[in-house]
C-alpha angles and dihedrals in degrees: 000000000000102000121222113229097184095286108066097078091061092059131192096301092242123181139037093309090068122097093248094062091060101033115073092208137017140180128240126217119285094019099303104144134181121191112217094173098081091121092067118105111274119238117273094237126048117245094258091059095040095051098082092055100037118116090234092061093050092047092051091046089051089050091056091047092052093044094073100058093037093047091046090056093044092047092052091047093048094048092046091048093048098045096041094045094045092045092053096044089104087066129057093248095061097074098051090040090055090048091052089049092052090049088053090052088054088054090053088049090057088054092049093049090051091048092049090048093051101040104025101030088235111145107198115180118235114262121251111290122248111259124176120214089232135024117264142075098275092050089053091047091052092048092051093049092048094048112104090201091062092055092045089055089052090049090050090054091053099042100039096061098069091043092048090051091050093046092047093050096046096043095046091046094051094042097047096041094046097051092039093055094039092054094041093111088062098050107026089105087074091076100058094037101046107013100041095235132106096245146318110332114236091180133007137158139176093264092067096257107139144148122208129192098230110123121090091246093051091045090051093049090049091052091048091052089049091051090054091051091046091052091046095047097077091054091047089050092049090050091052092046091051088066089051089051091054093048094048095046094040100044106024100041131073119289121258090250093053091046091050092049090051091050092049091050090051092046090049089054091051091049092049092048091047092049090049091050091050091051091050090049092051091047091049093048092049093046097045097035126027096015093052091048092049091050090050089046091054091050092048092049090049091053091045090052091054092049095044094096099031100042113010093176093055090045090052091051091050091049089050090052090047089052089056090049090053091054091049092048091049090051091050091049090048091051091047092051089049089053091054094048122329116233092220089061092054094044104038108014136232098318095062094035094052091045088054095054091041089057090057094050116106089226123066106258128196112209122201118179118180107180125140091197139006122268124227113304092243092052090045090054093048090049090051095051092043091057090042092055093046094049091047090053090048089054093049106037117009102073085213126164096207140006139190136209121202126184126184143148125247113187104300096345132091111220125204125184125183118185134179137176095228131126095285125207094130108179131205095190119138114292097021123125092245091053090055091045090051090052090052092052091045089058089068096038092266130144132218119200123185128197108180117142117185107276093029164206103188123208120184116187122191125190122196134176112260101221093172 
């Protein structure tokens, strides 16, 4: 029996009504992406020729141009804050002044994150807010001074200025020189008309030795060199901007520890909600299933007891029916216990447990388990219920003729892969069974990746920590 944990009824989202059937491309969790729009007409120009005129290049160039004045202001503010606050530490005013300066650096950091989000498409989360243990100014001052994010913002203000100056100089030089040389055939008439010389001077000295670019061949070579620089400029700009990306994400975002704490808090919420849903499911199954049968059984036995002396044959029939109800109730309790944690999984491991649920699937399933040892019991249970959910969805929605389950270990990760030859179109949109399954895996640092083009086949890969 493939047990429903609150997700199975939603299903894969197979068929043309799913988002994948209408969307030519979609993204998987954790950056896994599959482009289904390869049949669309390719761009007229290759990427190398499109780069100088792409909007991305101009946005990144604009980012480098703005970096110099903003970083100059931020550098001056950071140095003033640091020197003034440190110089006045011998007095009482130095400490709150330094805290106010650090808070101002955090304000500049908010501006820089917004600029990176708008021009670079880099979405850096805000760092952890400053919270004092108690209310009051001094508690806030202490919290600001103890905050690592505040000092990283100050460090960004000091370090980014020399890099912004370098990036501004290099990008403007490449951009201006490239376009100037490339367009030289259009404007070389300026030199003889307004400067009194035959063309742009490549070399000239006071002794009259000079070399001008004035012949058609020289003008063509100059334009060709400019074209090379123009084509190279976007990649130079992207290289410069990549350093800015690292500085913004590394110094202006939350620390790894804070990010990890936030993830763990979110995962804890998912685990609590999942456990509560499982408890409600068990209570519902007991109330609507075994409990109702046992109540009916007690009533039947009471009636049989009353008829035992008056009509023994009727009492015997009622006892026989009650005996059947007992068997059904026992089977329901057995299935419910298997849904909580199957005994075969505890006793014999994943191989036998997965073979058991594969045998109950309506589609022929080939199970291959290649594990030298058993993972942690909690991970083993999650792997079992993941495969159970996927096989249940295959039975209900895929219209497949065959399926396969593979389990293996890669370093410190447990890998699961479930494939079927059904109609595909598996969807992870909000509210689907796969979305809930992905949240459950995410709660234990797991990953769910889906490859399910319309028309099939479908491959669902799950990755879990080993924790043996």
